[in-house]
N, C-alpha and C positions, 0 to 999 in steps of 0.2 A: 760356798758362801752365796753365790748368786742363786743357788737352789733354795737356800734358807730364806733369802730375801723374797724370792718369788712366792714361797709357801706362806711367808709372813704376810705378804700383800694380799694373797688369796684368802687367807683366813680372816683378814680384816674387812674384806669386801662385803660378806654377808651381814656382818654387824652394822657396817655403814649403810647398807641397803635397808636393813630393818629400821635403823634409826631414821633414815630419810622417810621411809614409808610411814612409820609411826608419827613422825612430825607432820607429814602431810595429812594423815588421818586425824590428828588432833586439831589441825588448823581448819580443816574443811567444815565441821559443824559450826565452828565459831563464825566463819564467813557467812554461812547460811543463816545463823542466828541474827547477825547484824542486818542481813537483807530482810528477814521477816519482821524485825522490830521496826525498822525505819520505813518499810514499805517501798523500797526502791525496786519495784518490779518494772516491767517494760512500760506499762501504762503510766506509772509514776514518773519514770524518766522522761516520758513525753511531756507531761504537765510541767515538770521542772524546766525543761528546755524552752517550752512555750513562755514560761514566766521570765526566764533570763533574757529571751529575745525581746520581750516587751519593756524591760526596765529602761533601756536607752530612750525608747519612745516616750515613756512617762517622764523621764528627767527633762527632756527637751520640751515636753508639754508644759511643765511648770514655768520654764523660761518664757515660753510663748505667752502664757497667761500674764506675766509681768509686763510684756510688751503691749498686750491688749489693755491692761489697766492704765498704762501710760498714755496710750492713744485716747482712751476715754477721758482721762484727766485733762488732756489738751483741749478737748471739746466741752469741758465743764459738764460732763454727763455723770450722773451718780452710778456707782458700781458697788457690788458686794465685795467687801474687803476681806483679806485673809485674817485680819484681826477678829472677825466674827467667829472664827473657829474656837475661840475660848469657850463659847457655849457648848461646842461639840465635845471638848475635853471634859467639861463639867458633866455633860450628859453621859459620856462613857464611864466616868467614875460612879455616877448614880446607878447606871444599869448594872455595873459590876457589883455594887453594894446590894442592890435589890436581888440579883441572882443568887448571891451568897446567902442572904437572909432567907430566901425561899428554899434554898437547898437544905439549910439547917432546920428550918421549920417543918417542911413537908417530908423530909427523909424518913422519919419514924412512921409516918402514915402510909407512905408509898411502898416502903420495903416489903411489908407483908402481902401486898397486892401483886408483886412481880411473879411472873410465871415460874413454876417449880423447875423448869428446864434450865434456869439460870441459878447457879449456886456459887458460894464462896466469893472471891473477889469480883467475878463477873457479875454476880447479883448486885453487889454494891455499886459497881460502875453503871449497871443498867438502871438502878434506882436514881442515880444522879442524872442520867440522861433523860429519864422520864420527867423529872422535876424541871430540867432545862426545857423540854418540849412543852410542858405546861406553861412556863413563862413565855415561850415563843408564841403559843396559841393566843394568849391574852395580848401580847405585844402586837402581833400582826393584825388581830381582830380590831384592836383599838385604833391603830393608825389607818387601817383600811376604812373603817366607818368614819373616822374623822376626815379623811381625804375625800371620800364620796360626798360628804355633807358640805364642806367648805369649798371644794374645787369642782362642784357639780357643773357649773356653768361652762367649763371648757373641757369636760370629759367627752371624748368622741363617742359616736353612736355604736361603734364596734365594741366598746366597753360598757354599753348600756346608758350612755349619757346623751345630752341633746346637741353636742357640738360635732366637729369633725377633726381629723388629724392635722390638717395643714394650718388651721387657725391658730394653733398653739405655737407655731413657728413665726408668726407675723409679728412685726414690730422689733425684731432683733436687729441690733444689739441694745436697744433701749431698755431701760430699767422697767421691769414688770412688777408693779406693786399690787400683789394679791394678798388679801388679809390672811395672816398666819402661814403663808407659804415659806417665808424665811425661817421661822421657828420650826416648822415641820421639817424642813430640809436639814437644819443643823442637828436636830434631835435624831433624825434618821442616820445621819452621818456618825453621830456618837455611838449608836448601836453597832454600825458596821466596824467602827474603830475598835470597839470592845471585843467583838467577835474575832477580828483579825489578830489582835494581841493574844487573846485566849487560845487561838489556834496555834500560835507560835510558841507559847509557854507551856500550856497544859496538854496539848495534843500533838506535840512535835514527833512522837513515836507512833502515831496512828498509821495504819496501812495506807490510808487514803489521804495522807497529810497534804501533799502538793496539790491534789485535786481540790480539796476543800479550801486550802489556803489561797489558791489562785482564784477561786470563786469569790471569796470574801474580799480579796485584794482588788479584783477588777470592779466589784460593786463599789468599794470605797473610793477608788480613783475616779470612777465615773460620776459619783455624787460630788466629789470635790471639784472636778473640772466643770460639770454642768452648772454648779452653783457659782463658781468664780467667773465663768464666761457667760452668765445670764441665760443659760438654757434651762431655767428652773421649771417652766411649765411642761415642756416635753419630759424633763427629768422626773417630775412628780408623777407623770403618767407611767413611767418605767417603774417607779417605786410602788405605785398602786397595783399595777398588773402583777408584779412579783410578790408583793405582800399578800395579795388575795390567794394565790396558789399555796403559799407557805402556811396559811391557816389550816388547810386540810392536810398538808403533809405532816406538820408537827403533831396535830391531834391523831392522825392515823398511825404515826410511828409510836406514839405513847400507848395507843390501844393494842398494838402488836405485842408489846412487852408485858401486858397484864395477864392475869390468870384467866379471867372470864371475858369471852368475846362472843357476841351474838353471831352464829354461823352464817346467816344470810346478810346481816347488816354490814359486817366488817368487809367482806368482799365487794359489796356494792359501794361502800364508802371509798374503798381503795380505787375502784373503777372510776368513780366520780373525780377523785383526786387526779388520776392520770389524764382524764378528759380535760379537766381544768388547766392542768399544766400544758398539755398540747395546744389548747386553744389560746390561753393567755401568753405563754412564752414562745410557743412554736408558730403561732399565727398572728396574734394581735401585735406582739412586739416587732417582728420583722416587717409586717405589712403597714403598721401605723407609725412606728417611730423610726426604725432603721431606714426604710425606703424613703420616707419623707425627708429625713436628714440628708441623705445623699442627693435626692432630687433638688432640694432647695440650694444645696451647696453648688451644684453645677449651673443652676439657673441664674445665680448671682442677681437676685431681684431685690436685694436690700442695700442700704447705704454702705459706704466704705467701712470696713471693719477688719480686724485681724483674722484673715481667712484661714490661717493655720490653726486657730482655735476651732473653727467650724469643721475643719478636716479631722481634727483629733476626736471631736464628738462623734462624727460619722464612723471613724475607724473603731472607736471603743464600742459602739453599738454592734459592730460586726463581731468583735471579740466576745461580747456577752451573748450574742446570738449563737455562736459556736458552742459555748458552754450550755446554753439552754437546750439546743438540739441534742447534745450529748446526754443531759439529764433526762430529757423526755425519753430517749432511747433506753437509758438505764432503768427508769421507772417501768416502762413497758416490758422490759426483759424480766424484771422481778415479778411482775404480774403473770407473765406467761409461764415462768418457772414454777410459781406457786400453783397455777392452774394445772400444769402437767404433773406435778408431784403430789397434788392434793394437800399441800401444806401452806400455811399462812406465814411462814417464816421469811423474814427479809434477808435474802441471800446476798444483798449488797451492803449489809451493815458492816462498818469498819471493825467493830469489836468481834463479830463472828468471823470475819475474814482473817483477823489477826490470830484468833484461837485456832482456826483451821491451818494457818501457816505454821503455827507453833507445833500442832499435832503432827503435821506432815514432816516437819524438821526432825522431831523426835523419832518418828517411824523410820525415816531414811537413815538417821544416825545409828539406830539399832540394827537395821538391815546391813549397813556397811560394817558394823562391828562384828556381826555374825559371819559375814563374808570374809573378813580378814582373819578370823579365828579358824 
C-alpha cells in the first residue's frame, strides 16, 4: 500500500508540474500586456513617484495661499480671488468644445493626407492627433502674439523685449494691474485644465501617461499658484516662453505625420524647434525666472508677506526646469536618432512606442510558446 501511494503521488507530480507551468505561462503574457498598455516601465515609474512626492507639497501650498489672502485682507490690499477661476472652468469647457468641433470638421480632410505608413486604427488615431496639433498651433500662436503685444513693456531683453528680469518681481505682493493680464491668465489656466483632464480620461493607457500628466499638472499648479499669490508678471513670462516653443513643436509634429514633406525644409524646421526649446526653456527660463525667484526670496527686499508662498513659487520653477531639461534632452535625442538612421520618424511618439511594445510582447509570447512546445 505504501508503494501504491508512492506511485500515485509520483504520477500526480508531472501533471501538477505541467499545470503549474501552463498556469505561469498563461499568466506571463497577461502581465506583460498590462505593462505595455499602461506604460509602467522604469521611466514611467520614476515620473509617478515624482508626482506622488509632490502631492503633499501642493496640498500645503493651497493652505498657505489661504493664509496669504487672509494677511492681504487684514491690510485691505486687493487680491486675486479663487472665485475668479469660474472663468477658467468656462474656458476649459469652451476649449473642449472647440477641439471636438475641429476634430469632427477636419478629420475627413486630414485623413487622406496622413502618411501611408500609418494604417487601420493607428491611422485614425494619427489623424486625430494631427487635428489636435493644428489646434495647438493656432492656440499657442494666438496667445504668444497677444502676450508680446500687450505685455511688451515688461518683457525682458533676453526674450527680445525692452525690460529686464528683475523688474517684474518688484512691487510684490502688491496687486499688479496690467491690462488683460488677469483674463490672459485665467484663459491659459483653462487650457491647462482641459489638457490635464483629457490626459486622465482619454490618454490614461498611453505609454508616456505619467510623463505627460506630470507636465500638464505642474503647469496647471504653477499657473494657479502664481495667479493666487500675485506672481502674475513673472508667470506670464513663463507662459510666453513656453507657448513660443510649442508653436514650432505642434506644427512640426503635424508635418511629421503627413505624406508630403520637403526633404530639406522639415529637418531644418525641426532643428530650429530644438534650438528654440533649448534657448527658451533651457536658458531663458532658468536664467531669467528661476534664478531671480530664488535670488529675491533670499534677499528679502520686499514688505512683509507670506514667505512660504514665495518659497513655493521658487520650488515649482525648479520642478518645471527639471521637466524642461528632460524634454530638451528628449528632443535632441530624437533629432540625433533621425540623423543617424536617415529617417524623419519621431521615435519618441507615444503611439509608436505603444505599437512597438505590443509587437515585442507578441514576439516574446510566441517565442515562449515555441520554447515550451
